[in-house]
VMD Tcl script that draws the C-alpha trace (Angstrom):
set ca {
  {18.09 -3.63 -12.28}
  {18.68 -0.84 -9.67}
  {15.84 0.34 -7.28}
  {16.04 4.21 -7.01}
  {14.93 5.79 -3.58}
  {14.24 8.62 -2.04}
  {14.64 9.42 1.61}
  {12.91 11.94 3.41}
  {12.60 12.66 7.16}
  {13.41 15.74 9.46}
  {15.54 14.22 11.65}
  {19.21 14.00 10.04}
  {20.61 11.18 11.48}
  {17.27 8.67 10.95}
  {17.21 9.94 7.49}
  {21.18 9.60 6.78}
  {21.17 5.51 8.64}
  {18.01 4.64 6.35}
  {20.06 5.95 3.15}
  {23.35 4.80 4.47}
  {21.77 1.05 4.86}
  {19.90 1.44 1.37}
  {23.02 2.85 -0.69}
  {24.96 -0.18 0.82}
  {22.95 -2.70 -1.31}
  {23.73 -3.83 -4.88}
  {20.52 -3.34 -6.28}
  {19.45 -0.22 -4.24}
  {20.29 3.62 -4.89}
  {19.51 6.56 -2.95}
  {19.23 9.49 -5.26}
  {17.96 12.31 -3.03}
  {17.48 12.94 0.69}
  {15.12 14.92 1.69}
  {14.13 16.55 5.23}
  {10.58 17.98 4.81}
  {7.29 16.97 2.90}
  {7.69 19.72 0.30}
  {10.80 18.80 -0.19}
  {10.36 14.82 -0.47}
  {7.66 15.80 -3.16}
  {10.44 17.97 -5.37}
  {12.88 15.03 -5.38}
  {10.59 12.71 -6.91}
  {9.76 15.00 -9.28}
  {13.67 15.75 -10.41}
  {14.21 12.08 -9.67}
  {12.22 9.89 -10.71}
  {12.64 7.12 -8.61}
  {10.90 4.01 -7.81}
  {10.09 3.92 -4.15}
  {10.30 6.68 -1.56}
  {10.42 6.69 2.40}
  {8.31 9.25 3.70}
  {8.25 10.49 7.42}
  {4.59 10.67 8.39}
  {5.54 13.39 10.81}
  {7.81 16.29 8.81}
  {7.70 20.08 8.50}
  {6.22 22.02 5.76}
  {3.79 19.36 4.26}
  {3.75 16.17 6.23}
  {4.05 12.72 5.12}
  {0.20 11.65 4.40}
  {0.15 14.86 2.04}
  {3.24 14.31 0.39}
  {2.40 10.70 -0.23}
  {-1.26 11.65 -1.76}
  {0.68 14.09 -4.06}
  {3.29 11.89 -5.20}
  {0.65 8.59 -5.54}
  {-1.29 11.30 -8.17}
  {1.43 12.44 -9.83}
  {3.38 9.49 -11.36}
  {4.32 5.69 -10.60}
  {7.15 6.07 -7.18}
  {5.89 3.89 -4.75}
  {5.64 5.04 -1.07}
  {6.57 3.55 1.97}
  {5.50 5.78 5.06}
  {7.57 5.68 7.90}
  {6.33 6.77 11.43}
  {7.54 6.21 15.21}
  {3.93 5.86 16.13}
  {1.98 2.38 16.08}
  {-1.28 3.76 15.23}
  {-3.72 2.11 13.21}
  {-5.14 5.57 12.24}
  {-2.21 6.82 10.84}
  {-2.21 3.43 8.65}
  {-5.68 4.00 7.56}
  {-4.87 7.72 6.57}
  {-1.22 6.58 4.59}
  {-3.13 3.44 2.86}
  {-6.30 5.98 1.24}
  {-3.27 8.63 0.33}
  {-1.93 5.90 -1.42}
  {1.05 4.32 0.48}
  {2.29 0.69 -0.36}
  {3.76 0.06 2.90}
  {3.96 1.42 6.49}
  {7.09 0.71 8.61}
  {8.14 1.75 12.19}
  {11.03 3.27 12.40}
  {12.45 0.46 14.54}
  {12.43 -1.83 11.46}
  {15.56 -3.68 11.84}
  {18.14 -3.51 8.88}
  {17.01 -6.59 6.54}
  {12.99 -5.47 7.26}
  {13.92 -2.37 5.77}
  {15.84 -3.51 2.72}
  {13.09 -5.90 2.06}
  {10.21 -3.92 2.13}
  {11.82 -1.12 -0.67}
  {12.49 -4.44 -2.65}
  {9.04 -5.60 -2.25}
  {7.27 -2.01 -3.43}
  {9.32 -1.46 -5.81}
  {8.40 -4.88 -7.21}
  {4.77 -3.67 -7.46}
  {3.67 -5.66 -4.15}
  {2.32 -4.45 -0.77}
  {4.16 -4.14 2.14}
  {1.76 -5.03 4.72}
  {0.30 -8.49 5.00}
  {-3.25 -8.58 3.95}
  {-4.31 -9.63 7.21}
  {-3.22 -6.71 8.53}
  {-4.70 -4.38 6.39}
  {-7.81 -6.29 6.54}
  {-7.80 -6.20 10.52}
  {-6.95 -1.77 9.99}
  {-9.28 -1.34 7.16}
  {-12.28 -3.14 9.24}
  {-12.01 -1.52 11.76}
  {-11.98 1.83 10.12}
  {-14.69 1.41 7.40}
  {-17.29 -0.29 10.25}
  {-17.74 3.60 11.21}
  {-17.54 5.07 7.86}
  {-19.10 2.83 5.02}
  {-22.44 3.47 3.40}
  {-24.30 2.20 0.88}
  {-23.98 4.78 -1.50}
  {-20.09 3.12 -1.75}
  {-21.45 0.22 -3.60}
  {-19.93 1.32 -6.55}
  {-16.85 3.17 -5.39}
  {-13.45 2.60 -7.13}
  {-15.23 1.93 -10.49}
  {-18.50 -0.34 -10.99}
  {-18.27 -3.78 -9.36}
  {-20.30 -5.23 -12.46}
  {-17.04 -4.49 -14.54}
  {-16.07 -7.74 -13.22}
  {-16.60 -11.12 -14.06}
  {-17.97 -13.27 -11.17}
  {-14.76 -14.95 -10.39}
  {-13.33 -12.14 -10.51}
  {-15.52 -10.64 -7.69}
  {-14.91 -13.57 -5.68}
  {-11.14 -13.10 -5.75}
  {-11.82 -9.75 -4.66}
  {-13.51 -11.12 -1.75}
  {-11.02 -13.12 -0.80}
  {-8.52 -10.63 -1.08}
  {-10.53 -8.85 1.27}
  {-10.08 -11.81 3.52}
  {-6.49 -11.72 3.75}
  {-5.58 -14.62 1.56}
  {-2.33 -15.38 0.00}
  {-2.52 -16.40 -3.62}
  {-2.39 -20.29 -2.90}
  {-5.43 -20.11 -0.07}
  {-7.22 -18.50 -3.17}
  {-6.24 -21.37 -5.03}
  {-7.68 -23.86 -3.00}
  {-10.54 -22.01 -2.54}
  {-11.79 -21.81 -6.16}
  {-9.78 -24.90 -6.97}
  {-7.62 -23.19 -9.31}
  {-4.11 -23.00 -10.14}
  {-1.81 -20.13 -8.73}
  {-1.34 -19.11 -12.55}
  {-4.98 -18.44 -12.73}
  {-5.36 -16.42 -9.56}
  {-2.02 -13.90 -10.35}
  {-4.20 -13.33 -13.52}
  {-7.49 -12.56 -11.77}
  {-5.99 -10.47 -8.89}
  {-4.29 -8.80 -12.30}
  {-7.59 -8.16 -13.93}
  {-9.06 -6.87 -10.72}
  {-6.59 -4.64 -9.94}
  {-6.65 -3.24 -13.86}
  {-10.25 -3.01 -14.12}
  {-11.02 -1.25 -10.78}
  {-7.96 1.10 -11.28}
  {-6.20 -0.16 -7.67}
  {-2.66 -0.24 -7.09}
  {-2.27 -2.97 -5.37}
  {-3.39 -5.60 -2.62}
  {-4.04 -3.43 -0.25}
  {-6.11 -1.19 -2.18}
  {-8.24 -3.96 -2.75}
  {-8.65 -4.83 0.98}
  {-9.95 -1.17 0.79}
  {-12.09 -1.67 -1.93}
  {-13.41 -4.86 -1.08}
  {-14.67 -3.37 2.62}
  {-15.79 0.16 0.99}
  {-17.47 -1.31 -1.82}
  {-19.68 -3.19 0.68}
  {-18.47 -6.35 -1.01}
  {-17.58 -7.62 2.58}
  {-19.66 -6.58 5.46}
  {-17.31 -4.55 7.89}
  {-16.84 -6.03 11.17}
  {-17.96 -9.54 9.56}
  {-14.86 -11.22 10.04}
  {-14.82 -11.41 6.21}
  {-18.34 -12.65 5.33}
  {-19.64 -11.01 1.87}
  {-22.35 -8.45 1.67}
  {-25.58 -10.92 1.26}
  {-24.24 -13.92 1.91}
}
mol new
graphics top color blue
foreach p $ca { graphics top sphere $p radius 0.5 }
foreach p [lrange $ca 0 end-1] q [lrange $ca 1 end] { graphics top cylinder $p $q radius 0.2 }
display resetview
């Protein structure tokens, strides 16, 4: 299966460089390039790619706004690109619906890997990185009234809630399996159920959900609220 990609960056050399790297892969096809966020959204609507690489700072429409529009309109997944190693940009990108975040000095192999991972439905950031970012920012903004955000947590079974807690702590499937004393296959099933029931796109949004719903208290190093 060929992964269809749109590359958006207002710097032509950067944009064409990423496109060249990706087009050289047998399983990747760059279907369009865009020089601004509005053009990126239009390209996604026209070509229906699997993944869109979006620079955060673009004219007309910035990458975060473009990501938000793309995420709301279809199944295309987004990876954000920036020269700025800023936690705030990561946080805003994740809330806009991004499935990954890369600095522009990313290695060639890591860029290709990121596209493949995101196209396969996974998140690009390691859960531990996402947890650190979300903990820092939700510590400033989370309120008790958000306890039922992202859908009602009562739709989850007790085991699925435990799984969400462990996702929020940044545990891998293998680590969750060990903690719950079940097989990894069972964990995959629980994770899938959690994402489906709460309407979450991926594990990164599950981390956000665990903190913003108060299931895990921000600043508590992954301790579930009430424990």
